PLY file of the C-alpha trace (Angstrom):
ply
format ascii 1.0
element vertex 439
property float x
property float y
property float z
element edge 438
property int vertex1
property int vertex2
end_header
0.00 0.00 0.00
1.42 3.32 -1.08
1.09 6.27 1.27
1.09 9.68 -0.38
2.58 12.74 1.23
0.47 15.89 1.62
2.13 17.53 -1.42
1.69 14.35 -3.49
-1.95 14.15 -2.43
-2.48 17.76 -3.48
-0.85 17.09 -6.85
-3.06 14.08 -7.46
-6.14 16.07 -6.53
-5.16 18.75 -9.02
-4.64 16.15 -11.71
-8.05 14.69 -10.99
-9.71 18.10 -11.21
-9.99 18.72 -7.49
-8.05 21.79 -6.51
-6.26 22.17 -3.21
-8.67 24.93 -2.19
-11.70 22.62 -2.59
-10.69 20.84 0.60
-11.62 22.98 3.65
-10.83 22.42 7.35
-13.48 23.72 9.83
-12.74 24.25 13.52
-15.64 22.97 15.64
-16.26 21.70 19.17
-16.64 18.03 19.89
-20.20 17.42 21.12
-18.94 14.49 23.16
-16.07 16.03 25.17
-16.14 19.71 24.06
-12.49 19.50 22.90
-11.46 21.29 19.64
-12.51 19.25 16.61
-11.05 19.78 13.12
-13.54 18.73 10.44
-12.45 18.01 6.85
-15.40 19.10 4.70
-14.33 16.77 1.90
-15.09 13.75 4.05
-18.35 12.35 5.43
-16.85 11.40 8.78
-14.97 13.25 11.50
-13.00 11.77 14.37
-12.17 13.60 17.63
-8.46 13.29 18.38
-9.17 13.82 22.10
-11.93 11.28 22.94
-12.01 9.19 19.76
-15.69 9.83 19.05
-16.70 9.46 15.38
-19.25 11.76 13.76
-21.15 11.59 10.47
-21.52 14.70 8.31
-24.21 15.78 5.85
-23.60 17.48 2.52
-23.25 20.84 4.22
-20.71 19.51 6.77
-23.17 19.52 9.67
-22.62 16.90 12.36
-25.61 14.59 12.23
-24.78 11.45 14.20
-22.31 10.21 16.75
-21.18 6.60 16.36
-20.68 4.62 19.61
-19.64 1.33 18.04
-22.88 -0.57 17.65
-24.95 2.42 18.73
-25.63 5.53 16.65
-26.88 8.55 18.59
-28.78 11.50 17.12
-27.02 14.82 17.87
-29.04 17.05 15.60
-31.17 19.94 16.86
-34.16 17.62 17.10
-32.20 14.98 18.99
-30.66 17.35 21.59
-28.30 14.57 22.70
-25.11 16.58 22.96
-22.51 16.11 25.61
-23.22 19.54 27.03
-26.84 18.54 27.63
-25.73 15.28 29.13
-23.36 17.04 31.47
-26.06 19.54 32.38
-28.58 16.87 33.29
-25.98 14.90 35.22
-25.00 18.04 37.13
-28.63 18.91 37.87
-29.24 15.36 38.97
-26.31 15.44 41.37
-27.41 18.80 42.78
-30.97 17.56 43.18
-29.75 14.45 44.96
-27.61 16.52 47.34
-30.49 18.89 48.09
-32.83 15.98 48.69
-30.30 14.32 50.98
-29.81 17.53 52.96
-33.57 18.05 53.18
-33.90 14.62 54.71
-30.78 14.45 56.85
-30.70 17.95 58.37
-34.25 17.90 59.83
-33.67 14.31 60.93
-30.49 15.31 62.71
-32.15 18.35 64.29
-35.10 16.21 65.37
-32.73 13.60 66.75
-30.95 16.22 68.89
-34.28 17.73 69.92
-35.69 14.35 70.96
-32.56 13.57 72.96
-32.98 16.62 75.22
-34.28 15.95 78.74
-36.12 18.17 81.23
-36.27 18.09 85.02
-39.89 17.76 86.15
-39.19 18.77 89.74
-37.72 22.12 88.65
-40.99 23.27 87.05
-43.12 25.66 89.07
-46.58 24.20 89.81
-45.36 20.70 88.88
-47.00 19.32 92.02
-50.42 20.21 90.57
-50.17 17.60 87.78
-49.11 13.97 87.43
-45.62 13.54 86.00
-45.65 12.86 82.21
-44.58 9.39 81.03
-41.49 10.63 79.17
-38.44 12.45 80.53
-37.56 13.87 77.10
-38.66 17.40 76.26
-38.16 21.13 76.90
-39.46 23.63 79.43
-40.77 26.58 77.43
-42.00 28.75 80.29
-42.27 28.37 84.04
-43.27 30.61 86.95
-45.76 30.58 89.82
-48.65 31.60 87.55
-48.09 29.32 84.56
-45.86 26.71 82.97
-45.59 25.45 79.40
-43.85 22.13 78.68
-43.10 20.15 75.50
-42.85 16.39 76.13
-41.37 14.20 73.37
-41.30 10.48 72.55
-44.97 10.15 73.49
-47.20 7.62 71.76
-50.90 8.17 71.27
-51.63 5.50 73.89
-49.43 7.31 76.40
-51.18 10.62 75.66
-54.60 9.07 76.25
-53.39 7.40 79.46
-51.96 10.69 80.74
-55.20 12.48 79.88
-57.13 9.96 81.97
-54.68 10.43 84.81
-55.23 14.20 84.73
-58.97 13.59 84.89
-58.40 11.51 88.01
-56.51 14.47 89.48
-59.68 16.55 89.17
-59.23 18.25 85.80
-62.72 17.63 84.48
-64.63 20.88 85.08
-65.87 22.53 81.84
-63.96 19.86 79.94
-63.39 20.07 76.18
-61.55 17.36 74.28
-60.87 15.70 70.95
-58.50 13.01 69.71
-55.48 15.33 70.04
-56.74 18.03 72.43
-57.79 18.29 76.06
-58.66 21.27 78.24
-60.37 21.44 81.62
-60.48 23.27 84.94
-60.10 21.94 88.41
-62.54 23.14 91.04
-59.87 25.23 92.76
-59.30 27.21 89.54
-56.29 25.51 87.95
-56.64 25.34 84.16
-55.05 22.57 82.04
-54.53 22.75 78.27
-52.91 19.86 76.35
-52.17 19.17 72.66
-50.80 16.02 71.02
-48.93 15.86 67.69
-49.14 12.29 66.40
-46.63 12.80 63.58
-43.94 14.28 65.87
-45.04 12.20 68.86
-45.02 15.31 71.04
-47.36 16.51 73.75
-47.55 20.14 74.91
-48.82 20.83 78.43
-49.90 24.27 79.66
-51.06 24.79 83.23
-52.40 28.11 84.55
-52.76 28.86 88.25
-56.06 30.32 89.55
-56.42 34.07 89.10
-56.39 35.88 92.42
-59.58 37.98 92.51
-60.71 40.45 95.12
-63.05 43.41 95.33
-63.27 45.08 91.92
-63.19 48.87 91.76
-64.25 49.77 88.25
-62.08 52.44 86.56
-63.38 56.01 86.71
-61.35 57.05 83.66
-62.94 58.03 80.39
-62.61 54.46 79.13
-64.05 53.12 82.36
-67.16 55.23 81.89
-67.39 54.33 78.22
-67.30 50.56 78.79
-70.31 49.21 80.76
-69.51 48.15 84.29
-70.27 44.45 85.04
-72.75 43.49 87.74
-70.15 41.46 89.64
-67.93 43.32 92.13
-65.43 40.46 92.26
-62.35 40.77 90.08
-59.08 42.57 89.58
-57.57 45.21 87.28
-54.63 43.53 85.56
-53.35 46.82 84.10
-54.71 50.25 83.23
-53.54 53.48 81.61
-55.04 56.30 79.55
-55.14 54.18 76.39
-56.66 51.00 77.77
-57.07 48.37 80.46
-57.46 44.64 81.07
-59.83 43.53 83.82
-60.77 40.07 85.08
-64.29 39.72 86.49
-65.36 36.78 88.65
-68.76 35.31 89.48
-69.80 35.67 85.84
-71.11 32.46 84.32
-72.06 31.86 80.67
-75.51 33.42 81.10
-74.16 36.55 82.83
-71.46 36.74 80.16
-74.07 36.78 77.40
-76.07 39.49 79.19
-72.95 41.62 79.53
-72.29 41.36 75.78
-75.83 42.67 75.18
-75.00 45.70 77.30
-71.79 46.31 75.36
-73.79 46.38 72.13
-76.27 48.81 73.70
-73.38 51.07 74.77
-72.30 51.56 71.19
-69.76 48.78 70.74
-71.47 47.50 67.63
-69.07 48.46 64.81
-67.61 45.41 63.02
-68.51 43.26 65.98
-68.05 39.50 66.26
-69.86 37.42 68.87
-69.84 33.80 69.98
-70.67 31.89 73.15
-67.29 32.66 74.73
-65.84 35.78 73.07
-66.81 39.19 71.73
-64.91 41.89 69.82
-66.11 45.24 68.49
-65.37 48.95 68.10
-67.47 52.00 68.80
-67.96 55.06 66.61
-64.80 56.81 67.82
-62.58 53.77 67.29
-62.21 52.34 70.81
-61.75 48.57 70.59
-63.32 46.19 73.08
-62.52 42.49 73.59
-64.46 40.33 76.05
-63.66 36.65 76.67
-65.27 33.99 78.83
-62.17 32.49 80.46
-64.06 29.69 82.15
-65.03 28.78 85.70
-67.25 31.90 85.94
-64.46 34.34 85.04
-64.48 36.75 82.10
-61.83 39.19 80.87
-62.45 42.65 79.47
-59.85 44.46 77.40
-60.38 48.04 76.14
-57.95 49.65 73.70
-57.94 53.31 72.64
-54.34 53.39 71.40
-55.37 53.85 67.77
-57.87 56.63 68.43
-56.62 59.90 66.91
-57.82 63.11 68.51
-57.63 66.64 67.15
-56.33 68.56 70.14
-57.05 72.25 70.33
-54.58 73.08 73.07
-51.00 71.88 72.90
-48.41 72.46 75.60
-45.75 74.94 74.59
-42.04 74.20 74.72
-41.04 74.34 78.37
-37.29 74.79 77.93
-36.22 78.45 77.94
-33.00 79.57 76.31
-31.15 82.90 76.59
-28.72 84.34 74.08
-25.67 86.23 75.39
-22.89 88.04 73.58
-19.34 87.42 74.63
-16.20 89.14 73.36
-13.30 86.83 72.62
-9.87 88.47 73.10
-7.08 87.32 70.85
-3.50 88.40 70.12
-3.25 92.00 68.95
-3.78 92.33 65.24
-4.85 94.88 62.72
-8.20 93.13 62.26
-11.31 93.69 64.36
-11.91 91.47 67.36
-14.64 88.88 66.44
-17.77 88.51 68.54
-18.99 84.94 69.31
-22.65 84.20 70.20
-23.31 81.27 72.51
-26.54 79.68 73.74
-26.97 78.81 77.39
-29.80 76.81 78.99
-31.53 78.68 81.81
-33.20 76.78 84.66
-36.85 77.67 85.18
-38.06 79.19 88.40
-39.58 76.41 90.60
-42.43 78.74 91.51
-43.33 79.55 87.90
-46.71 78.50 86.48
-47.26 78.98 82.77
-50.43 80.83 81.85
-51.35 78.38 79.08
-51.16 75.48 81.56
-53.24 77.40 84.08
-55.87 78.11 81.40
-55.95 74.46 80.33
-56.66 73.35 83.89
-59.48 75.87 84.19
-61.04 74.65 80.93
-60.55 71.00 81.92
-62.35 71.40 85.24
-65.15 73.35 83.53
-65.70 70.40 81.18
-65.64 67.93 84.09
-68.31 69.97 85.91
-70.47 69.95 82.78
-69.89 66.20 82.37
-70.84 65.49 85.99
-74.01 67.56 85.62
-75.00 65.34 82.69
-74.10 62.16 84.61
-76.40 63.27 87.43
-79.28 63.44 84.95
-78.27 60.20 83.26
-78.14 58.04 86.40
-81.19 59.59 88.04
-83.41 59.62 84.92
-86.11 57.11 84.09
-85.00 56.62 80.48
-81.19 56.28 80.42
-81.26 54.42 77.09
-82.73 57.49 75.39
-79.76 59.49 76.67
-77.17 56.88 75.59
-76.01 58.73 72.41
-75.32 61.85 74.45
-73.65 59.74 77.13
-71.29 58.24 74.54
-70.44 61.70 73.21
-69.53 62.94 76.68
-67.49 59.80 77.34
-65.54 60.36 74.14
-64.94 64.01 75.02
-63.79 63.01 78.49
-61.29 60.57 76.95
-59.99 63.33 74.68
-59.54 65.74 77.60
-57.74 62.99 79.54
-55.27 62.49 76.70
-54.66 66.24 76.57
-54.00 66.28 80.30
-51.51 63.45 79.94
-49.55 65.44 77.36
-49.18 68.25 79.89
-47.93 66.05 82.72
-44.22 66.40 81.87
-41.53 69.04 82.41
-43.49 70.74 85.15
-42.03 73.06 87.77
-42.73 72.40 91.43
-45.55 74.95 91.43
-47.03 73.52 88.21
-46.87 69.98 89.58
-48.72 71.00 92.73
-51.44 72.85 90.80
-51.78 70.07 88.20
-52.09 67.36 90.86
-54.63 69.38 92.82
-56.92 69.91 89.82
-56.60 66.32 88.55
-57.40 64.88 91.97
-60.39 67.14 92.40
-61.79 66.32 88.94
-61.20 62.58 89.36
-63.09 62.65 92.69
-66.04 64.38 91.02
-66.34 61.74 88.31
-65.63 58.84 90.67
-68.68 59.77 92.73
-70.90 58.48 89.92
-69.14 55.12 89.77
-69.99 54.22 93.35
0 1
1 2
2 3
3 4
4 5
5 6
6 7
7 8
8 9
9 10
10 11
11 12
12 13
13 14
14 15
15 16
16 17
17 18
18 19
19 20
20 21
21 22
22 23
23 24
24 25
25 26
26 27
27 28
28 29
29 30
30 31
31 32
32 33
33 34
34 35
35 36
36 37
37 38
38 39
39 40
40 41
41 42
42 43
43 44
44 45
45 46
46 47
47 48
48 49
49 50
50 51
51 52
52 53
53 54
54 55
55 56
56 57
57 58
58 59
59 60
60 61
61 62
62 63
63 64
64 65
65 66
66 67
67 68
68 69
69 70
70 71
71 72
72 73
73 74
74 75
75 76
76 77
77 78
78 79
79 80
80 81
81 82
82 83
83 84
84 85
85 86
86 87
87 88
88 89
89 90
90 91
91 92
92 93
93 94
94 95
95 96
96 97
97 98
98 99
99 100
100 101
101 102
102 103
103 104
104 105
105 106
106 107
107 108
108 109
109 110
110 111
111 112
112 113
113 114
114 115
115 116
116 117
117 118
118 119
119 120
120 121
121 122
122 123
123 124
124 125
125 126
126 127
127 128
128 129
129 130
130 131
131 132
132 133
133 134
134 135
135 136
136 137
137 138
138 139
139 140
140 141
141 142
142 143
143 144
144 145
145 146
146 147
147 148
148 149
149 150
150 151
151 152
152 153
153 154
154 155
155 156
156 157
157 158
158 159
159 160
160 161
161 162
162 163
163 164
164 165
165 166
166 167
167 168
168 169
169 170
170 171
171 172
172 173
173 174
174 175
175 176
176 177
177 178
178 179
179 180
180 181
181 182
182 183
183 184
184 185
185 186
186 187
187 188
188 189
189 190
190 191
191 192
192 193
193 194
194 195
195 196
196 197
197 198
198 199
199 200
200 201
201 202
202 203
203 204
204 205
205 206
206 207
207 208
208 209
209 210
210 211
211 212
212 213
213 214
214 215
215 216
216 217
217 218
218 219
219 220
220 221
221 222
222 223
223 224
224 225
225 226
226 227
227 228
228 229
229 230
230 231
231 232
232 233
233 234
234 235
235 236
236 237
237 238
238 239
239 240
240 241
241 242
242 243
243 244
244 245
245 246
246 247
247 248
248 249
249 250
250 251
251 252
252 253
253 254
254 255
255 256
256 257
257 258
258 259
259 260
260 261
261 262
262 263
263 264
264 265
265 266
266 267
267 268
268 269
269 270
270 271
271 272
272 273
273 274
274 275
275 276
276 277
277 278
278 279
279 280
280 281
281 282
282 283
283 284
284 285
285 286
286 287
287 288
288 289
289 290
290 291
291 292
292 293
293 294
294 295
295 296
296 297
297 298
298 299
299 300
300 301
301 302
302 303
303 304
304 305
305 306
306 307
307 308
308 309
309 310
310 311
311 312
312 313
313 314
314 315
315 316
316 317
317 318
318 319
319 320
320 321
321 322
322 323
323 324
324 325
325 326
326 327
327 328
328 329
329 330
330 331
331 332
332 333
333 334
334 335
335 336
336 337
337 338
338 339
339 340
340 341
341 342
342 343
343 344
344 345
345 346
346 347
347 348
348 349
349 350
350 351
351 352
352 353
353 354
354 355
355 356
356 357
357 358
358 359
359 360
360 361
361 362
362 363
363 364
364 365
365 366
366 367
367 368
368 369
369 370
370 371
371 372
372 373
373 374
374 375
375 376
376 377
377 378
378 379
379 380
380 381
381 382
382 383
383 384
384 385
385 386
386 387
387 388
388 389
389 390
390 391
391 392
392 393
393 394
394 395
395 396
396 397
397 398
398 399
399 400
400 401
401 402
402 403
403 404
404 405
405 406
406 407
407 408
408 409
409 410
410 411
411 412
412 413
413 414
414 415
415 416
416 417
417 418
418 419
419 420
420 421
421 422
422 423
423 424
424 425
425 426
426 427
427 428
428 429
429 430
430 431
431 432
432 433
433 434
434 435
435 436
436 437
437 438
C-alpha cells in the first residue's frame, strides 16, 4: 500500500480536477467532550483526536450522528443529545440528589438532637399540681408561679390518652373540652389545664395556669371606664390600666351573665364590626375604641379596652417648656490689625420652681369646667327614668372626656414644682367628682 505525502496528495487532486482549495478544514467543538474538533469538509466522517468519538456529516458539513460502536446517537437539533446537555442533566441530577439528601438528613439530625434533650420535672413551678408525664424527654418553654408550658417528646398516642385519663383523676374535668389530640379542663380550685398532642412528631404540649387571684373590683373612673359598661359582679381585679386602655378580670360571671354583659356592650355603642360567639366578643365603637371580652371559664371573664389607635384633634398643645437665653461674649485674641470677632453662645436657663405657665393654668381651668359639665349630665343620666334614650349623648360625653384625659396626659411632663402641685390638685379634684358616679 502506497502512502502519499500531503504535497503528493495535493498534486493528485489537481490532476483529478480537485483543486487544493476545494478541501476545507473547519474548527468545531466536539459534542462528546467539548475539545477542539477539526472537520475536513471533503469527508463524510470526522474523528475527535481527544476522545475518539466518530461523527457523520451531511452534505453541508453539519454533524448529524455520533457513532458509539454498535450504537448511533442523534445529535441534531431535534435529537438534543449533545454532551453539554448530558453534562447539564448529570449536574442537575447530582445537585438535586444533594439537596434531597440535605432536606432529609438535616431535619432528621435536628429532630434527633431535639428528641434527645431531657427536662427536670421537679424544677418546674406548679409541677405538684399535675401527674408527671410518662417521658423524661422534652423542653421547658415557660415556668413561673402563675403558669408553665412544657413540651414532652417520645410520646405515643396511647401514652397521651393514658396521661389524659390520669389528669382527669386528678380533678381536671370541670368545663372539659376534648378531641383526639386536644384536652382542656379546669379543676374546682381554679387551675386550668390545656394539652395538645402531635401524632406525627409524637409530642405533647402541656400548659397549666394557676387560679387568678380575685378580690373586690373597683371599676375604673377614667374616660374608658365610663365608656365601657360596668359588670354586675364586684369580684375581680384590674390587671393593668392606663389612659389608652385596660385589662380587667371579672369573677362570678357564668355563661348566662357573660351573654347578658355582651348585650349591654352592644347597647353602649360597641357595635361596629362586631363578632360574637358563646365565649368571646370583639367590636369597636364610633370613635374607634376597641373592646374584647372573653369567657375564660369557671365563671371568670376578661375585658380588654384599647384606645391606642384613636386619633384626637387637640385644640390646646403644651408649649415648649425649655427656655434659652442668648448672650454676647467678646473673645480676646492676640493684637492684630483686624477687628476682634464677637462669638454668640446659647446657654440653657433653669426655670423658676415657683413659675406656672399661663397656658397650663388656662388648660386646667377649661378641663375642670368640662368635668363639671360632664358630671351635671351624669347626674341626669343616672337619676333619669330613660337612660337608654340618653345613651347617644352619654357616649359623646365619654368620648370628650377621653380626649380631655389624653390632653391632660400630654401636659404632665416638664413641670415646675408649682405647676406639679397645681396640676395634681386639679386632677385629683376632677377625678373625685367623676368617681362619685361610679360608686
